[in-house]
Structures are given as structure tokens and as C-alpha cells.
N, C-alpha and C positions, 0 to 999 in steps of 0.2 A: 920358865921365865923366872928371873931372879926376884927375890922378895923386894929389893929396892926398886926394881922396874915396876912391879905391881903397885907399890905405894905411889909412885909418880903418876901412874895411869889413873888411879882413884882420885888423886889430888886434882889432876886436870879435869876429870869428869865433874867433880864437885864445883870447880871454879867456873865451868861453862854451863852448869845447870843441866847437864845431861847431853847425850849425843844428838846429832842432827835428826836421827830417826825418831827419837823420843819427842823432840821439840816439834816435829812435823805432825805428830798425831794429835788431832783436835777432836773433841766429842761432838762430831757432826750429828749423830743421832739425837743427842740431848738438845742441841740447838734447833734441830728440825722439829722435834716434839714440842718444844716451847713455842716455836713460831706457829705450829698447827693449832695449839691450844688457844693462842691469842686470836688467831683468825676465826676460829670456831666461836669464841666468846663474843667477838665483835659482830659476827653474823647473827647470833642469837639475840643480841641486844637490838640490832637493826630490825630483825623479824618481829620481836616483841613490840617494839615501838610502832611498826607498820600495822600490826594487828590491832593495837589500841586505837589507832587513828583511822582504821578501816574495818570497823566491827562487822560489816555486812559483806565480807569479801567472798562468800560462797555463792555468787550468782544472784544474791538477793539485792533489792526486791525484784521479783519476777513480775511479768505482766499479770494483771489481775489482783496484785497485792493491794491492800488498803492499809496504809500506815499513816500515822500523824506524829509530829514532833512540835515542841514549843519553841518559839523564836522571839527574841527581844533584842533591842539595841540600847546600848548605854554610851552616851557621848559626853565626855568630860564630867562624869558623875551624875548625869541626868538620864534617867530611863525614859526613852521617847515613847510616845503612844504607839499602839499597834499600827503597822503600815496598812494603808487601805487595801481593799480587795484588789487582787491582781487584775489589771485592765485586760489582760489576755487570758483570763481564767476560763472563759467560755471556749476559746479556741484551743487552749492547752491546759486542761484541768488536771493533767497528770502530775505536775509539780507546781503547785500554786498555793495561794492563801486567799481566804475569803474575808480578811480584815479582822479576824478573831485572834490573831497572834499565833496561828497554827500553820505549819507547812503540811500540806496534804500531799501524800506520796502515793499516787494511784496510777502507776504506769500501765498504759494499754499498748505500748509499742516498745521495741528494743531501744529506740532512741532515748528513752527516759527510764530504762530498767537497768538492773545490774550495776555495772561500773559507771554507767551514764547518769545514775540517780545521785548526783552530787550537789553540794551546796552551791557550787559555781554554776551548775546548770539551772538551779532554781533562780539564782540571781540574774542570769542572762535572760530568763523569760519574763523578768519584771522590769518594764521600762523605767529608767531613771535610777535604778539601784546599782551600786557598784561595791565590789568586795575583792580585794587582793590581800597579799600578806603585808602590804604597806599603804593601802588606801581603802577608804570606805565612804560611801554616800548613802544616807538614809533618805528615801523619797518623802516628800512632804513640804509643807509651807507653814509660816506663822511662828517660826522659832529660829533662834540663832544656831541651833544644833542640827537641824535637818535641812535638806535641800541643797547642801554644799558638800564638796569633796574634801575629806580630811586625809592628810598624808602624814606619815611618820615624821615627827619633828615639828609639826604645826603646834602653835600654842592655843590652849583652850580660851574661849571668849569670856569676857567679863560677865558676871552674873551667874556663872556656873561654879560648882564646888571646887573644880580644878582650875579655876581662872588663872591664866598666864603661865600655866605649866605645860611642858611639852608632852604631847600625847603619842601613843603608839597603838597600832591596830593589833588587837588581841581577840582571838576567838576561843571562847571557853565552852566546853561541852561535857555534860554529864551523859555518858553513853547509854544509861538506862535511868528510869525514874528512881530506882532504889540505889544508884551508885553513890558512894560516900564521898568520893573525891572526883573533881573534874580533870579533864585533860586539856592541854593547850594545843590547838591545831596549828601546825607550822604552815601548811598549804591549804588555806580554807577553800580555795576554788576547786581543789581536787578531793575534798573530804566527802566520803560517801555517807549519805543520809541513812538513818536507822529509825526504828520504831520507838516511840516514847522517850525521845531524847530531849534534853533541856539545853538549848543553844543560846548563848549570849554573844553577840558581836559588839565589841567595845572599842572605843577610842579613848584611852585613859593613860595617865602617867604610869611608868613602871612601879610595881608594888601596890597599885591601887586595888581596892576590894571590888570584885566584879560580882554583881548579884545574879541570882537565877531569874528566869522569866517570872512575871507576877503570878501570884497565887491563883488569880481568876483564870489566867491562861493555862496554867498547869491543870486546874480542875476541868477546864473545857477539853484539854487534851485527853485526860483519863476517860471522860464521858464519851468522847468521840471514838477512842480506842476500844472501849468496851462495846460500843454499838457495832463497830466494824467487825469485832471478833465473835459476836454473838451469832449462833447459827440461825438461819431464817426458818421459821416454823411455818409449814404449809398447812393451812386449815382445809380439811377435805370438804368437798362440796356435797351437801346432803341432798338426796333425791326426795322430793316431797312425796308422801304416801298417796297412792291412788285411791280415791273414794269410790267404793262400789255401791251403787244405789240399792236400797233395800227392796226386796220383792213385795209388791203390793198384793194384798189378799184379793182373791177373785170374787167378784160380786155377781150374784146371779141376776140376770135381767128379769124385769117384771114379767109375769105370765109364763115363765119357763119353770119346768118342774125339775126338782133336784132329787135324784134317787139316792137314798141313804141305804147302804147295805145293812141288812138286819143281822143282828147277832144270832147265831144258832141257839134254838131253845133246847134245853136239856130236860127230858122227862124223867121224873124220879119214880121208880117202880114202887 
């Protein structure tokens, strides 16, 4: 090939950015690896979030478990009194409250154990209580904050710290008593209950401070949890000693002779 022809070929290749074969080669492996890394990262983020919101995902609580968690409600900046004892507590004591601000988690059947031991299940067993991601109703009377259904976007009533502000349903959970930061539960009805958790169901404006359950409730929770975890000590039954009557000395009857054996006499020579 003449030198001039070679120069023309190089010039054409430079002008077109390379031949068709070169332009058709794309780094498919690089793009594939990048896509796989992104999918793996998203999966790990989703799994981590799921684990945080479902801390008891390993089949707990099982039947026979005795757990307690603290529960409080905050409506428009007003922490409402403890809800009364569950009217159905005697019929369904497995997920209930006795009016002390505690959720008692004591499943005795699969219907209330494992993945069924949810906040939504507890709410469904309490007549008049409602909780979804966008609505809440605290059972009770005598206050503008209880006994009515609050939905996202409703305005707080007069006389409350958040009066005339739009509220939102927010469920805040400290997953353990020692947890430093709470999580916000997106699906409260599906949230699985755990032991020694601090749960506050709130209807407040965005950005509002949400308190933990009252100190008296937390103290009651710790006391109940300690009592439930303490092993039962069985005191052995002691058999009372059997008294054996003392043998009475024999008394000779009057007129009877008693023969006393004589000691042998030794004669000294």
C-alpha cells in the first residue's frame, strides 16, 4: 500500500472515531457489575430497614412467652391517660392491657404468637381502638383528644399545644429499653411487638417532639419484666419428724418379788 493511501486511511479513521467494530464494543461487563452492585445495595437497605421494624422476626414470641412493653398516646401535644383495661382481657389475655400502660404479650396459641403478635393485632382486640398509617382513635371519654378518630390532615383542637395545626399519625418505637434512638414505624398495624419496648402512638404535626411513655409506666414495665424473667423457686415440702414415745420404766406390782442377780463373790486366799 502506498504511503499516501495509508495516510488517507488513518485520516478517515480519525474523522469517524474508529471503525464500526470498535464503536460496537461496549463495556457490558462493567455496566452489568454496576447494576448488580446497585441492586445488592438496595436489597441490603431494604433488609436492614425490615429488621429494624421487625426485631422479633425469628418466630418470637412463641407460645408461653411472657413479654411486656410500654404504650402511650400523644394527641396534639397532649399525652393521654393510660387506656383502661382491655374489656376482652379475660377472654383474650394473650395481647392486652390491664390499664397500667403496658401491653402484655403472653401468647398461648399460634393466633397471637410469632408474626401474629403485632401492634395491629393488639389494637384489633381492643374495642374502640383504631390505628393505621393514616388514622388513630384513642378509646376514652371526657377530653377533646380521645374518643374520636384522627386522620392525617385533621387540625388539632383548641386548647392543645398544637392547636389549629395539621396532624399526622406517627408511631415512634424504642426497640429496647436501652436504645438511644427511636425508629418510626411506617406500617404500625404490621409491626411485630417485642419485649421492653417503648411505644408512643402520636397524632402531631411534622417535626413535633414525641415523648416516651411516662416514667411510671416504664418503671412498671421493668418491674413486670423482671418478675416474668425470674425463675420460679420451688420450696421443698418438709416431712415432719415422727415422734417415738419414750419407753416407760417397768414398775413392779405390789406383792410381787423381784429377783436381783447377785454379783459373784470373790474369796481372797
